[in-house]
N, C-alpha and C positions, 0 to 999 in steps of 0.2 A: 333499174338504177341508171341514172345517167352519171357518166364519168367523164371528167376532163382531164387530158394529160397535155404536158408540154413536150414538144418534140423539137430537135434542132432544125436548122434550116436544111441541113443535107437529109435527114430523116424525112422531113416534109416533102421534099423534092422527090425522094425515092418512093414515098407512099404515093404521091400524085401520079408519077409515071407508071407505077404498077397498076393503080386503079384505072388509069386512062387506058392502058394496054388491055386490061381485063373488062373494060367498059362497065365499071361499077363505081358508085359513089365512094370517096375516100372513108366515109364513116362505116359503110358496109364492109370495106376490105379490112378496116381496123378491128371491127367486130369479129369478123371470121377468124383472124389471126389470133384473137383473145380465145375465142371458143377452141380453136385448134391446139392451142397451147394447154388449156385447161384439161381437154380430153387426153392429150398426150401424157401429161403428168399423171393423171388418173390410171391410164393404161400401164405406165412405167411402174407406179407404186404397186398395182395389182400383180404385174409380173414378179416384182421383187418380193412382195409378200408371199406369193405362191411358192418362189424359190425357196425363201426361208423356211416356210412351213413344211415343204417336201424334205428339205435337207435335214430338218431336226425332227421329223416325225417320230422316229424311234426314241429320241430323247424325251419328247413330249409323252409317248406312251409309257416309258419307265417312270417318269415322274407322277403320271396318273396312277399307275400301279403302286407306287410308293404311298401315295396318299389315301388309297382305298384300303390299306392295310390297318 
């Protein structure tokens, strides 16, 4: 998918400076940032879901026992 976004002049300058410092094209830097954001959100969700499941494990077990009666 090709995506176009508008950034402010300051954001464009910051992106250019970081890309130049890392010696990568601005588009590659932006793509890496998007990928990192998506991966982080997935990891955060997985951690939160695991926490909720662990915290409520006993409740889910009891609910399952009630339904099997």
